[in-house]
C-alpha beads as a LAMMPS data file, in Angstrom:
LAMMPS data file: protein, C-alpha beads

162 atoms
161 bonds

1 atom types
1 bond types

-500.0 500.0 xlo xhi
-500.0 500.0 ylo yhi
-500.0 500.0 zlo zhi

Masses

1 110.0

Atoms # bond

1 1 1 81.833 -293.044 124.872
2 1 1 83.352 -290.481 127.186
3 1 1 85.898 -290.383 129.988
4 1 1 84.963 -287.764 132.593
5 1 1 87.234 -285.722 134.819
6 1 1 86.390 -284.108 138.133
7 1 1 86.875 -280.640 136.621
8 1 1 83.724 -281.177 134.549
9 1 1 81.697 -283.229 137.010
10 1 1 82.015 -280.951 140.038
11 1 1 80.571 -277.771 138.453
12 1 1 77.802 -279.785 136.800
13 1 1 76.945 -281.234 140.214
14 1 1 76.879 -277.723 141.719
15 1 1 74.099 -276.724 139.331
16 1 1 72.262 -280.048 139.389
17 1 1 72.975 -280.880 135.737
18 1 1 75.021 -284.068 135.783
19 1 1 72.208 -285.470 133.637
20 1 1 73.696 -283.649 130.635
21 1 1 76.594 -286.107 130.552
22 1 1 74.182 -289.055 130.394
23 1 1 72.115 -287.245 127.779
24 1 1 75.105 -286.770 125.487
25 1 1 76.823 -290.119 126.098
26 1 1 75.551 -293.643 126.642
27 1 1 78.850 -295.035 127.928
28 1 1 80.530 -292.978 130.660
29 1 1 83.797 -293.942 132.276
30 1 1 86.247 -292.537 134.802
31 1 1 89.017 -293.750 137.089
32 1 1 89.332 -294.567 140.772
33 1 1 91.466 -291.462 141.327
34 1 1 88.752 -289.190 139.911
35 1 1 86.109 -290.954 141.982
36 1 1 88.221 -290.408 145.088
37 1 1 88.669 -286.722 144.171
38 1 1 84.972 -285.997 143.822
39 1 1 83.559 -288.045 146.679
40 1 1 84.631 -285.849 149.564
41 1 1 82.226 -285.818 152.467
42 1 1 81.084 -282.376 153.454
43 1 1 81.707 -280.876 150.009
44 1 1 78.884 -279.383 147.999
45 1 1 77.590 -281.746 145.308
46 1 1 79.030 -284.943 146.805
47 1 1 75.657 -286.685 147.200
48 1 1 74.728 -285.968 143.572
49 1 1 78.129 -287.130 142.381
50 1 1 77.846 -290.350 144.392
51 1 1 74.464 -291.083 142.802
52 1 1 75.784 -290.199 139.321
53 1 1 78.718 -292.597 139.693
54 1 1 76.329 -295.521 140.216
55 1 1 75.875 -295.577 136.426
56 1 1 79.521 -294.867 135.532
57 1 1 82.165 -297.499 134.874
58 1 1 84.991 -296.733 137.326
59 1 1 88.287 -298.187 136.126
60 1 1 91.484 -298.886 138.001
61 1 1 94.010 -296.113 137.698
62 1 1 96.365 -297.094 134.856
63 1 1 99.784 -298.275 136.019
64 1 1 101.553 -295.600 133.954
65 1 1 99.558 -292.739 135.552
66 1 1 102.239 -291.919 138.133
67 1 1 104.935 -291.719 135.473
68 1 1 102.815 -289.655 133.072
69 1 1 101.796 -287.319 135.900
70 1 1 105.433 -286.776 136.819
71 1 1 106.570 -286.235 133.241
72 1 1 103.681 -283.895 132.347
73 1 1 103.570 -282.022 135.666
74 1 1 99.943 -282.901 136.386
75 1 1 98.010 -284.733 139.085
76 1 1 97.795 -288.518 138.942
77 1 1 93.999 -288.287 138.562
78 1 1 94.430 -286.129 135.454
79 1 1 97.004 -288.534 134.022
80 1 1 94.649 -291.419 134.737
81 1 1 91.787 -290.016 132.651
82 1 1 94.151 -289.055 129.840
83 1 1 95.493 -292.618 129.691
84 1 1 92.006 -294.134 129.888
85 1 1 90.721 -291.933 127.057
86 1 1 93.854 -292.540 125.013
87 1 1 93.617 -296.335 125.321
88 1 1 90.210 -296.560 123.680
89 1 1 90.173 -293.406 121.551
90 1 1 87.425 -291.849 123.642
91 1 1 86.395 -288.261 124.225
92 1 1 87.742 -286.657 127.387
93 1 1 85.288 -284.328 129.141
94 1 1 87.086 -281.872 131.394
95 1 1 87.193 -278.246 132.352
96 1 1 90.839 -277.763 133.268
97 1 1 93.064 -275.932 130.779
98 1 1 96.203 -277.909 131.682
99 1 1 94.393 -281.231 131.368
100 1 1 92.891 -280.247 128.014
101 1 1 96.264 -279.075 126.637
102 1 1 98.007 -282.291 127.646
103 1 1 95.144 -284.390 126.264
104 1 1 95.548 -282.503 122.975
105 1 1 99.248 -283.405 122.892
106 1 1 98.228 -287.071 123.302
107 1 1 95.847 -286.803 120.316
108 1 1 92.701 -287.187 122.426
109 1 1 89.413 -285.590 121.419
110 1 1 88.590 -283.056 124.139
111 1 1 85.326 -281.534 125.276
112 1 1 84.932 -278.650 127.675
113 1 1 81.718 -278.295 129.703
114 1 1 80.745 -275.602 127.191
115 1 1 81.183 -278.134 124.365
116 1 1 78.708 -280.351 126.207
117 1 1 76.226 -277.451 126.304
118 1 1 76.665 -276.880 122.556
119 1 1 76.189 -280.569 121.790
120 1 1 73.029 -280.879 123.866
121 1 1 71.646 -277.744 122.216
122 1 1 72.522 -278.842 118.663
123 1 1 70.978 -282.272 119.291
124 1 1 67.727 -280.727 120.542
125 1 1 68.136 -282.001 124.095
126 1 1 67.664 -278.440 125.360
127 1 1 67.015 -275.022 123.933
128 1 1 69.662 -272.352 123.489
129 1 1 67.960 -270.358 126.263
130 1 1 68.184 -273.341 128.630
131 1 1 71.861 -273.819 127.762
132 1 1 72.516 -270.113 128.340
133 1 1 70.824 -270.306 131.743
134 1 1 72.945 -273.331 132.660
135 1 1 76.033 -271.401 131.570
136 1 1 75.005 -268.504 133.842
137 1 1 74.440 -270.924 136.711
138 1 1 77.806 -272.638 136.196
139 1 1 79.719 -269.361 136.264
140 1 1 77.629 -268.032 139.152
141 1 1 78.431 -271.163 141.189
142 1 1 82.158 -270.812 140.606
143 1 1 83.116 -272.522 137.355
144 1 1 86.086 -270.627 135.941
145 1 1 85.570 -269.239 132.469
146 1 1 87.612 -266.460 130.909
147 1 1 85.403 -263.427 130.098
148 1 1 86.254 -263.618 126.366
149 1 1 85.310 -267.296 126.280
150 1 1 82.115 -266.555 128.202
151 1 1 81.114 -263.920 125.637
152 1 1 81.937 -266.251 122.727
153 1 1 79.914 -269.091 124.247
154 1 1 76.933 -266.788 124.825
155 1 1 77.124 -265.622 121.196
156 1 1 77.348 -269.145 119.834
157 1 1 74.379 -270.254 121.960
158 1 1 72.400 -267.256 120.680
159 1 1 73.256 -268.282 117.115
160 1 1 72.080 -271.841 117.834
161 1 1 68.767 -270.484 119.114
162 1 1 67.957 -268.663 115.879

Bonds

1 1 1 2
2 1 2 3
3 1 3 4
4 1 4 5
5 1 5 6
6 1 6 7
7 1 7 8
8 1 8 9
9 1 9 10
10 1 10 11
11 1 11 12
12 1 12 13
13 1 13 14
14 1 14 15
15 1 15 16
16 1 16 17
17 1 17 18
18 1 18 19
19 1 19 20
20 1 20 21
21 1 21 22
22 1 22 23
23 1 23 24
24 1 24 25
25 1 25 26
26 1 26 27
27 1 27 28
28 1 28 29
29 1 29 30
30 1 30 31
31 1 31 32
32 1 32 33
33 1 33 34
34 1 34 35
35 1 35 36
36 1 36 37
37 1 37 38
38 1 38 39
39 1 39 40
40 1 40 41
41 1 41 42
42 1 42 43
43 1 43 44
44 1 44 45
45 1 45 46
46 1 46 47
47 1 47 48
48 1 48 49
49 1 49 50
50 1 50 51
51 1 51 52
52 1 52 53
53 1 53 54
54 1 54 55
55 1 55 56
56 1 56 57
57 1 57 58
58 1 58 59
59 1 59 60
60 1 60 61
61 1 61 62
62 1 62 63
63 1 63 64
64 1 64 65
65 1 65 66
66 1 66 67
67 1 67 68
68 1 68 69
69 1 69 70
70 1 70 71
71 1 71 72
72 1 72 73
73 1 73 74
74 1 74 75
75 1 75 76
76 1 76 77
77 1 77 78
78 1 78 79
79 1 79 80
80 1 80 81
81 1 81 82
82 1 82 83
83 1 83 84
84 1 84 85
85 1 85 86
86 1 86 87
87 1 87 88
88 1 88 89
89 1 89 90
90 1 90 91
91 1 91 92
92 1 92 93
93 1 93 94
94 1 94 95
95 1 95 96
96 1 96 97
97 1 97 98
98 1 98 99
99 1 99 100
100 1 100 101
101 1 101 102
102 1 102 103
103 1 103 104
104 1 104 105
105 1 105 106
106 1 106 107
107 1 107 108
108 1 108 109
109 1 109 110
110 1 110 111
111 1 111 112
112 1 112 113
113 1 113 114
114 1 114 115
115 1 115 116
116 1 116 117
117 1 117 118
118 1 118 119
119 1 119 120
120 1 120 121
121 1 121 122
122 1 122 123
123 1 123 124
124 1 124 125
125 1 125 126
126 1 126 127
127 1 127 128
128 1 128 129
129 1 129 130
130 1 130 131
131 1 131 132
132 1 132 133
133 1 133 134
134 1 134 135
135 1 135 136
136 1 136 137
137 1 137 138
138 1 138 139
139 1 139 140
140 1 140 141
141 1 141 142
142 1 142 143
143 1 143 144
144 1 144 145
145 1 145 146
146 1 146 147
147 1 147 148
148 1 148 149
149 1 149 150
150 1 150 151
151 1 151 152
152 1 152 153
153 1 153 154
154 1 154 155
155 1 155 156
156 1 156 157
157 1 157 158
158 1 158 159
159 1 159 160
160 1 160 161
161 1 161 162
């Protein structure tokens, strides 16, 4: 099971690879606040995200999300996915450093989009070359990735391809 945040879903939608989430996880959940964040008419990827959400369980935003957001200095949508993942001990899939750091402090297992690429490669769902091409596409379309991290991910994908 996984709880997904907009920071992971939006770049995957940009490159047409939302299917990777469904490949890696049978049960996908998110919150109303995340749904509202990603379904913005006129924004690139919105149609794909709308279709993707048809198979995702969208939960009410937890009551404590406002308080957690205020205390942690994050958006309510980010607090909502942290609380949802924390409640059921699920993995949180995101691509926002602040979100990931706060999820870590709550003891939540965290996956970056790059972790998803590694998992799909290790499980044989795609080749290392395919994962590397998706990585290129993600960065080319605007997903933020520090150059050192980018180089490390490329190296690890190369190692998986051997």
